[in-house]
C-alpha positions as CSV (number, residue, x, y, z in Angstrom):
1,M,-40.9,75.7,27.7
2,I,-44.3,75.2,26.1
3,A,-44.1,78.8,24.8
4,F,-40.8,78.0,23.1
5,L,-42.3,74.8,21.4
6,L,-45.3,76.9,20.2
7,S,-43.0,79.5,18.6
8,P,-41.9,79.2,15.0
9,V,-38.3,78.4,16.0
10,G,-39.5,75.8,18.5
11,R,-41.8,74.1,15.9
12,W,-39.0,74.1,13.4
13,L,-36.6,72.6,16.0
14,A,-39.2,70.0,17.1
15,G,-39.9,69.1,13.4
16,T,-36.2,68.8,12.7
17,L,-35.7,66.5,15.8
18,A,-38.7,64.4,14.7
19,A,-37.4,64.1,11.2
20,L,-34.0,63.1,12.5
21,A,-35.6,60.5,14.8
22,L,-37.5,59.1,11.8
23,L,-34.4,59.0,9.7
24,L,-32.5,57.3,12.5
25,A,-35.3,54.7,13.0
26,A,-35.5,54.1,9.2
27,Y,-31.7,53.6,9.1
28,A,-31.7,51.3,12.0
29,Y,-34.6,49.2,10.5
30,V,-32.9,49.0,7.1
31,D,-29.5,48.3,8.7
32,H,-31.1,45.6,10.8
33,R,-32.8,44.0,7.8
34,G,-29.4,44.0,6.1
35,Y,-27.8,42.2,9.0
36,A,-30.7,39.8,9.1
37,R,-30.2,39.0,5.3
38,A,-26.5,38.6,5.9
39,E,-27.1,36.4,8.8
40,V,-29.4,34.1,6.8
41,H,-26.9,34.1,3.9
42,Y,-23.9,33.2,6.0
43,K,-25.9,30.6,8.1
44,G,-26.6,28.9,4.8
45,I,-22.9,29.0,3.9
46,L,-21.9,27.7,7.3
47,A,-24.5,24.9,7.0
48,T,-23.1,23.9,3.6
49,E,-19.6,23.9,4.9
50,H,-20.6,21.9,8.0
51,A,-22.3,19.3,5.7
52,E,-19.2,19.2,3.5
53,A,-17.0,18.7,6.6
54,L,-19.2,15.9,7.8
55,T,-19.0,14.2,4.4
56,A,-15.2,14.6,4.3
57,R,-14.9,13.2,7.8
58,D,-17.0,10.2,6.9
59,A,-15.0,9.6,3.8
60,E,-11.8,9.9,5.8
61,L,-13.1,7.4,8.4
62,E,-14.0,5.0,5.6
63,R,-10.6,5.4,4.0
64,Q,-8.8,4.8,7.3
65,A,-11.0,1.7,8.0
66,A,-10.2,0.3,4.5
67,A,-6.5,1.0,5.1
68,N,-6.6,-0.7,8.5
69,N,-8.4,-3.7,7.1
70,A,-5.9,-4.0,4.3
71,A,-3.0,-3.8,6.8
72,K,-4.7,-6.4,9.0
73,A,-5.1,-8.7,5.9
74,R,-1.4,-8.2,5.0
75,E,-0.5,-8.9,8.6
76,A,-2.5,-12.1,8.7
77,A,-0.9,-13.3,5.5
78,R,2.5,-12.5,6.8
79,I,1.8,-14.2,10.1
80,A,0.6,-17.3,8.2
81,E,3.7,-17.2,6.1
82,M,5.9,-16.9,9.1
83,Q,4.0,-19.7,10.9
84,A,4.6,-21.9,7.8
85,Q,8.3,-21.0,7.9
86,A,8.5,-21.8,11.6
87,D,6.7,-25.1,11.1
88,Q,9.1,-26.0,8.3
89,L,12.1,-25.0,10.4
90,A,10.8,-27.1,13.4
91,K,10.5,-30.1,11.1
92,Q,14.0,-29.5,9.8
93,I,15.3,-29.2,13.3
94,E,13.5,-32.5,14.3
95,E,15.0,-34.2,11.2
96,L,18.5,-32.9,12.0
97,Q,18.1,-34.0,15.7
98,R,17.0,-37.4,14.5
99,E,20.0,-37.7,12.2
100,A,22.3,-36.4,14.9
101,S,21.0,-39.1,17.3
102,Q,21.6,-41.8,14.7
103,D,25.0,-40.5,13.8
104,P,27.7,-43.2,14.6
105,D,30.3,-40.4,15.2
106,A,28.1,-38.5,17.7
107,G,30.4,-39.1,20.7
108,R,33.6,-37.9,19.0
109,T,35.2,-34.7,20.0
110,A,35.7,-33.5,16.4
111,L,32.9,-33.0,13.8
112,G,32.5,-35.6,11.2
113,A,31.4,-35.0,7.6
114,S,27.7,-35.8,8.3
115,S,27.8,-33.3,11.3
116,V,29.2,-30.6,9.1
117,Q,26.5,-31.2,6.5
118,R,23.8,-31.0,9.2
119,I,25.2,-27.7,10.4
120,N,25.3,-26.3,6.9
121,K,21.6,-27.2,6.4
122,V,20.7,-24.9,9.2
123,R,22.4,-22.0,7.7
């Protein structure tokens, strides 16, 4: 085996194998550096996209909070308006009940003119 490696063909074969090994190592090193550069490049892109996504999420949360607050304000205004209408209706009912209790025709089986007017006020 050693005699073969010391022969001209063996030296040529060993030199060729060494050259191929060096080329393979150089290719692997360069290829690895290319992957490393690409990794750094795309990590930067991903970090930028991640930051943009966080910014968009925060903006959407703020928009939703503003929309919810506006809806709550409209709801509070509508509730206040409905409460005012309910109070007005309660006062009207009390007034109509007071008028009905003072109506001289309250015991009759038919409705009198004042009873009809009170009913029409409720409509």
